[in-house]
C-alpha positions in Angstrom: 88.3 54.3 104.0 91.1 56.8 105.0 90.2 59.4 107.4 92.5 61.8 105.7 91.2 64.2 102.9 94.2 66.1 101.4 93.9 69.2 99.3 96.7 70.3 97.1 96.8 74.0 96.7 99.0 74.9 93.7 100.1 78.5 93.8 100.5 79.9 90.3 99.7 83.5 90.8 103.3 85.1 90.6 104.0 87.9 88.2 107.0 86.1 86.6 109.1 89.4 86.8 112.5 87.6 86.9 111.5 85.3 84.0 111.4 88.4 81.9 108.5 87.3 79.7 104.9 88.6 79.5 103.2 85.2 79.7 102.9 83.4 83.0 105.8 81.1 83.8 103.2 78.4 84.4 102.3 78.5 80.7 105.9 78.4 79.3 106.3 75.4 77.0 108.6 72.7 78.5 109.3 69.9 75.9 106.1 71.1 74.1 103.7 71.1 77.1 102.7 73.9 79.5 104.9 74.0 82.5 102.1 73.6 84.9 100.9 70.4 83.3 103.9 68.7 84.8 103.1 69.9 88.3 99.5 68.9 88.1 100.3 65.5 86.7 102.6 64.7 89.7 99.8 65.6 92.1 97.0 63.7 90.1 99.1 60.6 90.3 99.5 60.7 94.0 97.0 58.4 95.5 97.1 60.5 98.8 95.8 63.6 97.1 92.0 63.9 97.1 91.6 67.2 95.3 93.6 69.9 93.7 92.9 73.7 93.7 95.0 76.0 91.4 95.4 79.6 92.3 96.3 81.8 89.2 96.7 85.5 88.2 93.1 86.7 87.0 94.5 87.2 83.4 95.8 83.6 83.4 92.8 81.9 84.7 91.3 80.8 81.4 94.5 79.5 79.8 95.6 77.7 83.0 92.1 76.2 83.4 92.4 74.8 79.8 95.2 72.7 81.0 94.1 72.2 84.6 90.7 70.8 84.0 92.1 67.9 82.0 93.0 66.4 85.4 90.1 65.0 87.2 91.3 65.9 90.6 91.2 69.6 89.8 88.2 71.1 91.5 88.7 74.8 90.9 91.1 77.5 89.3 90.6 80.5 91.4 92.2 84.1 91.2 95.1 84.8 93.4 95.6 87.7 95.9 97.9 90.5 96.3 100.8 88.3 97.5 101.6 84.7 98.0 100.0 84.4 101.5 96.9 86.0 100.2 96.8 83.7 97.2 97.0 80.6 99.5 94.1 81.8 101.6 92.1 82.1 98.3 93.0 78.5 97.5 91.9 77.4 101.1 88.6 79.2 100.6 88.0 77.1 97.5 89.0 73.9 99.2 86.4 71.2 100.3 84.9 71.4 103.8 86.3 67.7 104.2 89.9 68.8 104.0 92.1 67.5 106.8 95.4 68.5 105.3 96.6 71.2 103.0 99.6 70.5 100.7 100.9 73.9 99.5 103.0 73.8 96.4 104.8 76.4 94.1 103.2 75.7 90.6 106.7 76.7 89.2 108.4 73.6 90.8 107.4 71.5 87.9 110.0 68.7 88.6 108.2 67.6 91.7 107.7 63.8 91.7 104.7 61.9 93.1 107.1 59.9 95.3 108.4 63.1 96.9 104.8 64.2 97.5 103.8 60.9 99.0 106.8 60.9 101.4 106.2 64.4 102.7 102.6 63.7 103.2 103.1 60.6 105.2 105.4 62.5 107.5 102.9 65.3 107.9 100.1 62.9 108.7 102.2 61.7 111.8 103.6 65.1 112.9 101.1 67.7 111.7 103.6 69.7 109.7 106.2 68.7 107.2 108.1 70.3 104.2 110.5 69.0 101.6 114.0 70.3 101.9 117.6 69.8 100.8 121.1 70.2 102.5 122.8 73.4 101.7 125.9 72.7 99.6 127.5 76.1 99.4 129.0 78.0 102.3 126.5 80.6 103.6 127.7 84.0 104.9 125.7 86.5 106.9 126.3 89.8 105.5 125.9 93.3 107.0 124.4 96.3 105.3 128.0 97.5 104.6 128.6 94.3 102.5 130.9 92.8 105.1 130.8 89.4 106.3 129.4 89.1 109.8 129.4 85.4 110.4 129.5 81.8 108.9 126.7 79.6 110.1 127.5 75.9 110.2 126.0 74.7 106.8 125.3 71.2 108.5 122.4 72.9 110.3 121.1 74.5 107.2 118.6 73.4 104.6 117.1 74.8 101.5 113.3 74.6 101.9 111.2 73.4 99.0 107.5 72.7 98.5 105.1 71.0 99.0 104.7 72.0 102.5 102.0 70.1 104.3 99.9 71.0 107.4 97.0 69.6 109.3 93.9 71.7 108.7 93.3 73.3 112.1 97.0 74.0 112.6 97.4 75.8 109.4 94.4 77.9 110.0 95.6 79.0 113.4 98.9 79.8 111.7 97.1 82.0 109.2 95.0 83.8 111.9 98.1 84.5 114.0 100.1 85.7 110.9 97.3 88.2 110.1 96.7 89.4 113.6 100.4 90.1 114.1 101.1 91.5 110.7 103.8 88.8 110.2 105.5 89.1 106.7 106.6 85.5 105.8 108.3 84.0 102.7 106.8 80.5 103.1 104.1 78.6 104.9 106.5 77.0 107.3 107.4 80.4 108.8 103.7 80.9 109.9 103.5 77.5 111.6 107.0 78.2 113.2 105.6 81.6 114.6 103.2 79.5 116.6 106.1 77.5 118.2 105.1 74.3 116.4 108.0 72.5 114.9 108.0 71.6 111.1 109.7 68.3 110.1 112.0 68.5 107.1 111.8 65.6 104.7 114.8 65.1 102.4 113.9 66.1 98.9 115.8 65.9 95.5 118.0 68.7 94.2 116.1 68.4 91.0 112.9 69.9 92.4 113.9 73.3 91.1 111.7 76.3 90.9 111.3 78.1 87.4 112.4 81.5 88.4 114.8 82.8 85.6 115.3 81.9 81.9 118.4 79.6 82.7 115.9 77.5 84.7 113.9 76.7 81.6 117.1 75.2 80.0 117.8 73.1 83.1 114.1 71.9 83.5 113.8 70.8 79.9 117.2 69.0 80.1 116.0 67.1 83.3 112.7 66.3 81.7 114.4 64.8 78.6 116.6 62.9 80.8 113.5 61.3 82.5 
């Protein structure tokens, strides 16, 4: 029996403002099925995932639960917090006490594959912290407040980070406590761990692991799903 117990926390509590629709983007139909169903299926099919916790907006809980509880690894659908970090903490509170690793994933990344999840988990089991990411293709500019270019970083050193981001239990809880104690404002979970001085290993992901953010992403996601 494995000594690892991995909880996937699916963060689906965003307000979908840029999607410009009233419903949660997790519930938008993709090829006739709710978007979040594709996310949950990938984690359900991963042998290394022991349980799944879904964090949703309070007004979406019933609708998301209707889909989520068709997957046997889903143990809870809980209400999110005031921001992403608070929502992740709500998910952690609902997780099993057996948990040794957390796999934090944006519910709107519906094209995640079981293979990608498995790869990043295996690296995190070895290193304590790992995340999917892809090389930056475009040239990136650092811009000043006046709109002028300040510098051009070497894109060979840059990556676009994705999810899941996976962390060992005690390390992640220390990172949360440190972020709260110091009032850190972070945009992803890696940044909290980085603030402790702990390295996070990047695992090469796929460019198809897009996040549903704007209406055009719906068109792209459906095209990719149909191609599969």
